[in-house]
C-alpha positions in Angstrom: -6.7 128.8 162.0 -10.4 128.4 161.4 -11.6 129.1 157.9 -15.3 128.2 157.9 -16.1 129.0 154.3 -12.9 129.2 152.3 -14.7 129.1 148.9 -17.2 131.8 149.7 -20.9 131.5 150.2 -21.6 130.1 146.7 -19.7 127.9 144.2 -17.0 129.2 141.9 -18.1 131.2 138.8 -18.5 128.3 136.4 -19.1 125.6 139.0 -16.7 122.9 140.2 -15.8 121.8 136.6 -14.1 125.1 135.9 -11.8 124.8 138.9 -11.0 121.2 138.0 -10.2 122.3 134.4 -7.7 124.9 135.7 -6.0 122.3 137.8 -5.8 119.8 135.0 -4.3 122.4 132.6 -1.9 123.5 135.3 -0.8 119.9 136.0 -0.4 119.2 132.2 1.7 122.4 131.8 3.9 121.4 134.7 4.4 117.9 133.3 5.2 119.2 129.8 7.8 121.7 131.1 9.6 119.1 133.3 8.1 120.1 136.7 8.9 117.5 139.4 6.4 115.0 140.7 3.6 115.9 138.2 0.7 116.0 138.3 0.9 117.6 141.8 4.2 119.4 142.1 5.7 120.1 145.5 5.5 123.7 146.6 7.5 125.5 149.2 5.8 128.4 151.0 8.4 131.1 151.7 6.5 132.8 154.5 5.2 132.4 158.0 2.1 133.1 160.2 -1.4 133.3 159.0 -0.6 133.7 155.3 1.6 130.6 155.3 -1.2 128.6 156.9 -3.7 129.9 154.4 -1.5 129.1 151.4 -0.5 125.7 152.7 -4.2 124.7 153.2 -5.1 125.7 149.7 -2.1 123.8 148.2 -2.9 120.7 150.1 -6.6 120.8 149.1 -5.4 121.0 145.5 -3.2 117.9 146.1 0.3 119.6 146.2 2.8 118.3 148.6 4.0 121.2 150.7 7.2 122.5 152.4 7.3 125.1 155.2 10.4 127.1 156.2 10.9 128.5 159.6 13.2 130.5 161.8 14.3 129.3 165.3 11.6 131.5 166.8 8.9 129.7 164.7 10.1 126.2 165.2 6.8 125.2 166.8 4.5 127.5 164.8 1.2 126.2 163.3 2.4 126.6 159.7 5.3 124.3 160.4 3.0 121.6 161.8 0.5 121.9 158.9 3.1 121.4 156.1 4.2 118.0 154.9 7.9 118.9 155.4 9.6 121.8 157.2 13.1 123.2 156.8 14.8 125.2 159.6 16.6 128.3 158.3 18.2 129.2 161.6 18.2 132.6 163.3 15.2 134.5 164.6 15.3 137.8 162.8 13.8 138.1 159.3 17.2 138.9 157.8 18.6 135.6 159.2 15.7 133.6 157.9 12.8 134.6 155.7 14.7 137.3 153.9 17.7 135.2 153.1 17.3 134.4 149.4 20.1 131.8 149.3 18.7 129.9 152.3 15.1 129.8 150.9 16.2 128.6 147.4 18.5 126.0 149.0 15.6 124.7 151.1 13.5 124.3 147.9 16.4 122.5 146.2 17.0 120.1 149.2 13.3 119.1 149.5 12.7 118.7 145.7 10.2 121.5 145.6 9.2 122.5 142.0 7.7 125.9 143.0 7.8 128.6 145.6 4.8 130.7 146.8 6.1 133.9 148.5 2.8 135.0 150.1 3.0 138.7 151.0 5.7 140.7 152.7 9.3 139.4 153.1 10.5 138.4 149.6 7.2 138.5 147.8 8.0 141.7 145.8 11.7 141.2 145.5 12.7 140.9 141.8 16.1 139.4 142.8 14.3 136.6 144.6 12.2 135.9 141.5 15.3 135.9 139.3 17.0 133.5 141.8 14.0 131.1 141.5 14.2 131.3 137.7 18.0 130.4 137.8 17.2 127.5 140.1 14.5 126.2 137.8 11.8 126.9 140.4 8.3 128.1 139.4 7.6 131.4 141.1 4.0 131.7 142.0 3.8 135.4 141.2 4.6 137.9 138.4 7.7 138.2 136.2 10.7 140.0 137.6 10.2 142.8 135.0 6.8 143.5 136.3 8.0 143.5 139.9 10.8 146.0 139.1 8.5 148.2 137.1 6.0 148.6 139.9 8.6 148.4 142.8 10.0 151.8 142.0 7.1 154.2 142.6 8.3 156.8 140.2 8.9 154.3 137.4 5.5 153.0 138.1 4.0 156.5 137.7 5.7 157.0 134.4 4.7 153.5 133.1 1.1 154.1 134.0 1.0 157.6 132.6 2.4 156.2 129.3 -0.4 153.6 129.3 -3.1 156.2 129.7 -3.8 155.4 133.4 -4.6 158.6 135.4 -1.9 159.5 137.9 -1.9 162.1 140.6 -0.3 165.3 139.3 3.3 165.6 140.3 6.8 164.4 139.3 7.5 162.0 136.5 11.3 162.1 137.2 13.3 162.1 140.5 13.6 165.4 142.2 17.3 165.3 142.8 17.3 168.3 145.2 15.0 170.6 146.9 15.1 173.1 144.1 13.8 170.5 141.6 11.1 169.5 144.1 10.0 173.1 144.5 9.6 173.4 140.7 7.5 170.2 140.6 5.4 171.3 143.6 4.7 174.7 142.0 3.4 173.0 138.9 1.3 170.5 140.8 0.0 173.1 143.3 0.3 173.0 147.1 -0.3 171.1 149.3 2.0 168.3 148.1 3.4 165.1 149.3 7.1 164.2 149.1 7.5 160.5 148.7 10.4 158.0 148.5 10.8 156.6 145.0 12.1 153.3 146.2 9.5 152.3 148.8 6.3 152.9 150.7 4.7 152.2 154.0 5.0 155.9 155.1 8.8 155.9 155.1 10.4 158.9 153.4 7.0 160.7 153.2 6.2 164.3 154.2 3.2 166.6 153.7 4.3 170.1 152.6 1.7 172.8 152.7 3.8 175.9 151.8 6.7 176.5 149.5 8.9 177.8 152.4 8.5 174.5 154.2 9.7 172.3 151.4 13.6 172.5 151.7 13.6 171.2 155.3 10.9 168.6 154.6 13.0 167.4 151.6 16.1 166.9 153.7 14.2 165.0 156.4 12.3 162.8 153.9 15.5 162.0 151.9 17.4 160.9 155.1 14.5 158.7 156.1 14.4 157.2 152.6 18.1 156.4 152.7 17.8 154.7 156.0 14.7 152.6 155.0 15.5 151.8 151.4 19.1 152.8 150.7 17.9 155.3 148.2 17.1 158.9 149.0 15.4 159.8 145.7 12.1 161.6 146.2 9.3 162.7 144.0 6.4 165.2 144.4 2.8 164.3 144.3 -0.3 166.6 144.7 -1.9 166.1 148.1 -5.5 165.2 147.7 -7.8 166.5 150.5 -9.9 163.7 152.1 -9.1 161.0 149.6 -10.3 157.4 149.7 -8.1 154.4 149.1 -9.8 151.9 146.8 -8.0 149.0 145.1 -8.8 146.5 142.4 -7.9 142.9 142.4 -6.6 141.6 139.1 -5.7 138.1 137.9 -3.7 137.4 134.7 -2.5 134.3 132.9 0.5 133.9 130.6 -1.8 133.6 127.6 -2.8 137.2 127.6 -6.1 137.1 129.5 -6.5 139.6 132.4 -9.6 139.8 134.5 -10.5 141.9 137.5 -12.3 140.6 140.6 -13.7 144.0 141.5 -12.8 146.5 144.1 -12.0 146.8 147.8 -12.4 149.8 150.1 -9.3 150.2 152.2 -9.6 153.7 153.6 -9.7 152.7 157.3 -6.0 153.0 158.0 -3.6 154.3 160.6 -0.2 155.7 159.5 -0.8 154.3 156.0 -1.4 150.8 157.5 -4.8 149.3 156.6 -7.0 148.2 159.6 -10.4 147.5 158.2 -11.3 146.6 154.5 -14.6 145.9 152.8 -16.1 145.0 149.5 -18.0 146.3 147.5 -16.8 149.9 148.2 -19.4 152.2 149.7 -20.6 155.3 148.1 -18.9 154.6 144.7 -21.1 155.1 141.7 -21.3 152.1 139.4 -19.9 153.9 136.4 -16.9 155.0 138.4 -16.4 151.5 139.8 -16.6 150.0 136.3 -14.2 152.5 134.8 -11.7 152.0 137.7 -11.8 148.2 137.2 -11.3 148.5 133.5 -8.3 150.9 134.1 -6.8 148.3 136.5 -7.0 145.6 133.8 -5.3 148.0 131.3 -2.5 148.8 133.9 -1.8 145.0 134.3 -1.7 144.5 130.5 0.7 147.4 130.1 3.4 145.6 132.0 2.8 142.1 130.8 1.5 141.1 134.2 0.9 137.5 135.3 -0.7 136.0 138.4 -2.6 137.9 141.1 -2.0 141.5 141.8 -3.7 144.7 143.1 -3.9 148.1 141.5 -4.4 150.8 144.1 -6.1 154.1 143.5 -6.9 157.3 145.4 -10.4 158.7 144.9 -11.0 162.4 145.6 -14.1 164.0 146.8 -15.4 164.5 143.3 -15.1 160.7 142.6 -12.1 161.2 140.3 -9.6 158.4 140.7 -5.8 158.3 140.3 -3.3 155.5 140.2 -1.4 155.1 143.5 0.7 151.9 143.1 0.5 148.3 142.2 1.2 145.5 144.6 2.7 142.6 142.7 1.6 139.9 145.1 -1.3 138.4 147.0 -2.8 141.1 149.3 -3.4 140.8 153.0 -7.1 141.6 152.4 -7.6 139.0 149.6 -10.2 136.9 151.7 -13.0 139.5 151.3 -12.7 139.3 147.5 -12.7 135.5 147.7 -15.9 135.3 149.7 -17.8 137.9 147.6 -16.6 136.7 144.2 -16.4 133.0 145.1 -12.8 132.4 143.8 -9.9 130.8 145.7 -7.2 133.2 144.7 -4.3 131.1 146.0 -5.4 128.1 144.1 -6.1 130.2 141.0 -2.7 131.9 141.1 -0.9 128.6 141.6 -2.6 127.1 138.5 -1.7 130.2 136.5 1.9 129.9 137.5 2.1 126.4 136.2 0.7 127.6 132.8 -3.0 127.1 133.1 -5.3 129.6 131.3 -7.8 131.4 133.4 -11.1 129.5 133.3 -13.3 132.6 133.4 -14.0 135.5 131.1 -14.9 138.8 132.8 -18.6 138.2 132.2 -18.4 135.0 134.3 -17.4 137.0 137.4 -19.7 138.9 139.7 -20.1 140.0 143.3 -22.6 138.6 145.8 -23.3 140.2 149.2 -20.8 142.3 151.3 -17.7 141.3 153.2 -15.6 143.1 155.8 -12.2 142.2 157.1 -10.7 143.4 160.4 -7.0 142.9 161.2 -6.3 141.8 164.8 -3.0 143.0 166.2 -1.1 142.3 169.4 -0.6 146.0 170.0 -1.8 148.5 172.6 -4.1 151.2 171.2 -3.8 153.1 174.4 -0.1 153.3 174.3 0.6 154.6 170.8 -0.3 151.3 169.2 3.0 149.9 170.3 3.5 146.1 169.7 2.6 143.9 172.6 4.7 140.7 172.4 4.0 137.9 174.8 2.5 134.5 175.2 -1.1 133.9 174.3 -2.2 132.3 177.6 -5.8 132.4 176.3 -6.8 132.4 172.7 -10.3 131.5 171.5 -11.2 132.5 168.0 -14.9 133.4 167.1 -17.2 131.4 164.9 -20.7 131.7 163.5 -22.4 131.7 160.1 -20.2 133.2 157.4 -17.4 134.2 159.7 -13.8 133.3 158.6 -10.7 133.6 160.8 -7.3 133.4 159.1 -4.7 133.1 161.8 -1.3 131.4 162.4 -1.3 131.0 166.2 -2.8 128.8 168.8 -3.3 129.2 172.5 0.1 128.9 174.3 2.0 130.3 171.3 4.4 133.2 171.7 3.8 136.5 169.7 7.5 137.5 169.3 9.0 140.9 168.8 10.8 139.7 165.6 7.9 139.9 163.3 4.7 141.9 162.4 2.3 141.8 165.4 -0.7 140.8 163.4 -2.4 137.9 165.1 -5.4 137.2 162.7 -7.7 138.5 160.1 -11.4 138.2 160.8 -13.8 138.2 157.8 -17.6 138.4 157.9 -19.9 138.1 155.0 -23.5 139.2 154.8 -26.3 139.5 152.2 -25.8 143.3 152.6 -23.5 145.7 154.4 -25.6 145.9 157.5 -25.6 142.2 158.1 -21.8 142.0 157.4 -21.2 144.7 160.0 -23.4 143.0 162.6 -21.7 139.7 162.1 -18.3 141.2 162.4 -19.2 143.0 165.6 -20.5 139.8 167.1 -17.4 137.9 166.1 -15.1 140.5 167.6 -17.1 140.5 170.9 -16.7 136.7 171.0 -12.9 136.9 170.5 -10.9 135.9 173.6 -7.3 137.0 173.7 -5.2 137.2 176.9 -1.5 137.5 177.6 -1.0 140.4 175.2 -2.7 143.7 174.7 -4.7 143.8 171.5 -6.8 146.1 169.3 -10.1 144.3 169.4 -11.8 147.0 171.5 -10.5 149.6 169.0 -11.9 147.6 166.1 -15.3 147.5 167.8 -15.1 151.2 168.4 -14.5 151.8 164.7 -17.4 149.6 163.6 -19.8 151.3 166.0 -18.8 154.9 164.8 -21.5 156.9 163.0 -19.1 157.7 160.2 -18.2 154.1 159.5 -21.8 152.9 159.8 -22.9 155.6 157.2 -20.3 154.2 154.8 -19.1 157.6 153.8 -15.6 157.9 155.0 -12.1 158.6 153.8 -8.5 157.9 155.0 -8.8 160.4 157.8 -11.6 158.5 159.6 -9.5 157.1 162.4 -8.2 160.6 163.3 -11.7 161.9 163.5 -13.3 159.1 165.6 -10.3 158.8 168.0 -9.9 156.1 170.6 -12.5 154.4 172.8 -12.1 154.9 176.6 -9.1 153.0 177.9 -10.5 150.0 179.9 -7.2 149.8 181.9 -6.1 146.6 183.5 -9.1 144.6 184.4 -10.6 141.1 184.5 -8.9 140.1 181.3 -5.4 141.0 182.5 -6.1 139.4 185.9 -7.2 136.2 184.2 -4.2 136.3 182.0 -1.9 136.6 185.0 -3.5 133.6 186.7 -3.3 131.6 183.5 0.3 132.5 182.9 1.2 131.2 186.4 -0.7 128.0 185.8 0.9 127.6 182.4 4.4 128.1 183.8 3.6 125.4 186.5 2.3 123.0 183.9 5.4 123.4 181.8 7.8 123.0 184.7 9.9 119.8 184.6 8.7 117.1 186.9 10.6 116.5 190.2 13.2 113.8 190.2 11.4 110.5 190.1 8.0 112.2 189.8 5.5 112.0 186.9 4.7 115.7 186.6 1.2 115.5 187.9 -1.4 118.0 186.7 -3.9 119.0 189.4 -7.7 118.9 188.8 -7.8 122.6 189.6 -5.2 123.5 186.9 -6.9 121.2 184.4 -10.2 123.0 185.0 -8.6 126.5 184.7 -6.7 125.7 181.5 -8.5 122.9 179.7 -6.1 120.7 177.8 -3.0 121.3 180.0 -3.1 117.7 181.2 -3.3 116.3 177.7 -0.1 115.1 176.1 1.1 117.5 173.5 -1.4 120.2 174.3 1.3 122.7 175.2 4.5 123.1 173.4 
């Protein structure tokens, strides 16, 4: 949970006074609208893991009392310990806990929270959750329900953006109700095309179709998958772009009509539509294209009356033409790289905006300095199909060093469960230029110590060392081209983990009747801290 430079390598755009001004305005707005415990209203964080830890820290730094929620599986998690209060929701699965709107709203009511920050994932892009917060009189730190709905349905989002003059990938602007309708749309767009689920994303209900004769079977399979994942089998057709890049723009909007962008992020290093490595600024993107893309992102946010932090995602083809892909109406996983390059605490800013504060910057006040890279560290096995690797973190040592930030929500001895996403941490490295940022990131990953679960750190190092990544000219197919590193197989790390697990089990064993549960000097040496009260939970 180390965040060594949460404000970036230089002060906020207008100095400390601008940040203070936003806080004062937000507090005044809350007080005037009846928010509880002004000037620092209590905020419930409706999430878990590293993002809950990151949000809780920002809120406490700004003076807000905080509330955490947790499932039974997360009862001893770091985000629970960091918060001022914690509410047990019961159960271990997401549906029993973090996805239960009624339980989350009730937890806010019981603790006297004035606001809810949803983080990302879970209920963060759920318009019904936003509406439930509105009915309960809770400030939702995110966009209006209408904006969430407009962007939540991918087809509706395409039509909305097209009407606003935002370039969209050629394809359907209405649902393809059957394979025949999809074939008409595909013929107009031109093969190859993608079939996509209108109600969701993440690769579910998605099929690449290269020839007209393959479309009927692909339509049936994609529709079945969409029904299973989203309860809606509606599909649409989108022109498949050869070798595209995935570039997104961070936007921030207040309720007074001001919208600014905080520049772009390159997110093309992805596996099965899941981002793995992100960086900013984007490489090999002409300045005029970057500026136009950022301006279009602002126009997209204005078109739907957006408020708070959001991200407009684009596909960029080999000719540097860009097309709207989707808008994420929440805080992004990769927001830290924007924070450290632009020098803005996005969580603090979006909280102030939610309480009515105007944005303290104009677009001209914002700029980029240096280069930042983020790597997502997962408890998964790259050499076994990237399958999740749940287990106990019998050894966990996060890296450090100049301008290295680690956002995580685990400690040594914690359990990585099978109930939730297996992401362990996000490592961010900043440099004066891209070369320095890459070097710092590689050093940080080499220093990472994780044992007890399989993880993707060797794979991340392999990606960073590849010629294609180092040249900075890559697209979304990069991981398929560079492949996997050699499988190290079970080695010293696994052997050390096995020994550590035995020692940990012995240390946690109840003392014999009448005994005091002694910890031997050998065990204390192998696992420092085992003998200290409260070191292991």
